[in-house]
DRENDO-1510 file (C-alpha; in Angstrom, 1 decimal, always signed):
<recs>
REC; n; res; u; v; w
REC; 1; MET; -62.7; +138.3; -17.0 .
REC; 2; SER; -65.5; +138.3; -19.4 .
REC; 3; SER; -65.3; +134.5; -20.0 .
REC; 4; SER; -66.5; +132.0; -17.2 .
REC; 5; MET; -63.8; +129.6; -18.3 .
REC; 6; SER; -60.9; +131.9; -18.0 .
REC; 7; ALA; -58.5; +131.3; -15.3 .
REC; 8; PRO; -58.6; +133.2; -12.2 .
REC; 9; ARG; -55.9; +135.6; -11.4 .
REC; 10; GLY; -52.6; +133.8; -10.0 .
REC; 11; ILE; -53.5; +130.5; -11.6 .
REC; 12; THR; -52.2; +129.5; -14.8 .
REC; 13; GLY; -54.0; +127.9; -17.6 .
REC; 14; LEU; -52.7; +124.5; -16.8 .
REC; 15; GLN; -53.5; +124.7; -13.1 .
REC; 16; TYR; -56.9; +125.9; -13.9 .
REC; 17; ALA; -57.6; +122.9; -16.5 .
REC; 18; HIS; -56.3; +120.6; -13.8 .
REC; 19; LEU; -58.6; +122.2; -11.2 .
REC; 20; LEU; -61.6; +121.7; -13.6 .
REC; 21; ARG; -60.9; +118.2; -14.2 .
REC; 22; LEU; -60.4; +117.3; -10.4 .
REC; 23; MET; -63.7; +119.0; -9.9 .
REC; 24; ALA; -65.4; +117.0; -12.8 .
REC; 25; MET; -63.9; +113.8; -11.3 .
REC; 26; ARG; -65.3; +114.7; -7.9 .
REC; 27; GLN; -68.4; +115.2; -9.1 .
REC; 28; ALA; -68.6; +111.9; -10.7 .
REC; 29; VAL; -67.6; +110.1; -7.8 .
REC; 30; VAL; -70.4; +111.7; -5.7 .
REC; 31; PHE; -72.9; +111.0; -8.2 .
REC; 32; SER; -71.6; +107.5; -8.5 .
REC; 33; ALA; -71.6; +107.0; -4.7 .
REC; 34; ILE; -75.3; +108.5; -4.6 .
REC; 35; ALA; -76.2; +105.7; -7.4 .
REC; 36; ILE; -74.6; +103.1; -5.5 .
REC; 37; LEU; -76.6; +104.0; -2.2 .
REC; 38; LEU; -79.9; +104.1; -4.1 .
REC; 39; ALA; -79.4; +100.8; -5.7 .
REC; 40; LEU; -78.4; +99.4; -2.3 .
REC; 41; SER; -81.3; +100.8; -0.4 .
REC; 42; ARG; -83.8; +99.4; -3.3 .
REC; 43; ALA; -82.2; +96.0; -2.7 .
REC; 44; ALA; -82.3; +96.2; +1.1 .
REC; 45; ALA; -85.7; +97.2; +0.7 .
REC; 46; GLN; -86.7; +94.4; -1.5 .
REC; 47; ASN; -84.8; +91.5; +0.4 .
REC; 48; PRO; -84.9; +92.4; +4.1 .
REC; 49; ALA; -82.9; +90.4; +6.3 .
REC; 50; ALA; -84.0; +86.9; +6.4 .
REC; 51; PRO; -86.3; +86.5; +9.2 .
REC; 52; GLY; -85.6; +82.7; +9.5 .
REC; 53; SER; -81.8; +83.2; +10.5 .
REC; 54; GLU; -82.9; +85.4; +13.6 .
REC; 55; SER; -85.7; +82.9; +14.2 .
REC; 56; SER; -83.4; +79.9; +14.2 .
REC; 57; GLU; -81.0; +81.6; +16.7 .
REC; 58; GLY; -83.8; +82.6; +18.8 .
REC; 59; LYS; -85.1; +79.1; +18.9 .
REC; 60; LYS; -81.6; +77.8; +19.7 .
REC; 61; VAL; -81.4; +80.6; +22.8 .
REC; 62; PHE; -84.9; +79.5; +23.8 .
REC; 63; THR; -83.8; +75.8; +23.9 .
REC; 64; SER; -80.3; +76.2; +25.4 .
REC; 65; ALA; -81.6; +79.0; +28.2 .
REC; 66; GLY; -84.0; +76.2; +29.4 .
REC; 67; CYS; -87.4; +77.9; +28.5 .
REC; 68; ALA; -88.4; +75.1; +26.3 .
REC; 69; LYS; -88.3; +72.8; +29.4 .
REC; 70; CYS; -91.6; +74.4; +30.9 .
REC; 71; HIS; -93.0; +76.0; +27.6 .
REC; 72; ASP; -92.0; +73.3; +24.9 .
REC; 73; ALA; -90.2; +74.5; +22.2 .
REC; 74; ASP; -93.0; +76.5; +20.2 .
REC; 75; GLY; -94.0; +78.2; +23.6 .
REC; 76; SER; -97.6; +76.2; +23.6 .
REC; 77; LYS; -97.4; +73.9; +26.5 .
REC; 78; LYS; -100.1; +74.5; +29.1 .
REC; 79; LEU; -98.7; +75.6; +32.4 .
REC; 80; ALA; -100.5; +74.8; +35.9 .
REC; 81; ASP; -102.8; +77.7; +35.6 .
REC; 82; GLY; -103.9; +76.6; +32.1 .
REC; 83; THR; -102.1; +79.5; +30.3 .
REC; 84; THR; -99.2; +79.2; +27.8 .
REC; 85; LEU; -96.2; +81.4; +27.4 .
REC; 86; LEU; -97.6; +82.5; +24.1 .
REC; 87; GLY; -100.9; +83.5; +25.5 .
REC; 88; ARG; -99.5; +85.4; +28.3 .
REC; 89; LEU; -97.2; +87.1; +25.9 .
REC; 90; SER; -100.2; +87.9; +23.6 .
REC; 91; LYS; -101.9; +89.9; +26.6 .
REC; 92; VAL; -99.1; +92.4; +27.5 .
REC; 93; LYS; -98.2; +95.4; +25.9 .
REC; 94; ASP; -94.4; +94.8; +25.3 .
REC; 95; PRO; -93.8; +91.2; +24.9 .
REC; 96; GLU; -90.0; +91.7; +24.4 .
REC; 97; ALA; -89.5; +93.4; +27.6 .
REC; 98; ARG; -91.9; +90.8; +29.3 .
REC; 99; LEU; -89.1; +88.4; +28.4 .
REC; 100; GLY; -86.5; +90.3; +30.3 .
REC; 101; THR; -87.9; +88.8; +33.6 .
REC; 102; ARG; -85.9; +85.5; +32.6 .
REC; 103; LEU; -83.7; +86.7; +29.9 .
REC; 104; LYS; -81.3; +89.3; +31.0 .
REC; 105; ASN; -79.1; +89.3; +28.1 .
REC; 106; ALA; -80.7; +92.1; +25.5 .
REC; 107; GLU; -79.4; +90.3; +22.4 .
REC; 108; GLN; -80.9; +86.8; +23.6 .
REC; 109; ARG; -84.2; +88.3; +24.5 .
REC; 110; ARG; -84.4; +90.0; +21.1 .
REC; 111; GLN; -83.7; +86.9; +19.3 .
REC; 112; VAL; -86.0; +84.7; +21.4 .
REC; 113; PHE; -88.6; +87.5; +20.8 .
REC; 114; LEU; -88.0; +87.6; +17.0 .
REC; 115; TYR; -88.6; +83.6; +17.3 .
REC; 116; LEU; -91.8; +83.7; +19.4 .
REC; 117; LYS; -93.4; +87.1; +17.5 .
REC; 118; PRO; -94.9; +85.0; +14.6 .
REC; 119; LEU; -96.1; +82.3; +17.0 .
REC; 120; ILE; -97.6; +85.0; +19.3 .
REC; 121; ALA; -99.4; +86.1; +16.3 .
REC; 122; ASP; -100.6; +82.7; +15.2 .
REC; 123; SER; -101.8; +82.1; +18.7 .
REC; 124; HIS; -104.9; +84.4; +18.7 .
</recs>
């Protein structure tokens, strides 16, 4: 076998040609998949998930769970001790975990945290 394009022993020329075509098609599919994944990752980096949708879900949970009764819809109502929910959350290391004292459902807690996070940042 002096030529790299000759068929290995036990394989006919037609079988070898078919094998080469299959390998080329496989390579094209792999490269196409990589190109698609790169394009999708670039698009995702340029267009992160709309924070408004998570925020609006969090606001719904905040209201429906009764949080807004004591804290107002934006968490800014002063409580009897003169603090606000936003002020309290801004002082703790993990505000999302702190919400767990009242919100036991992890998904709801996450949604409420995503709703309150920009409000907490604006409160200082």
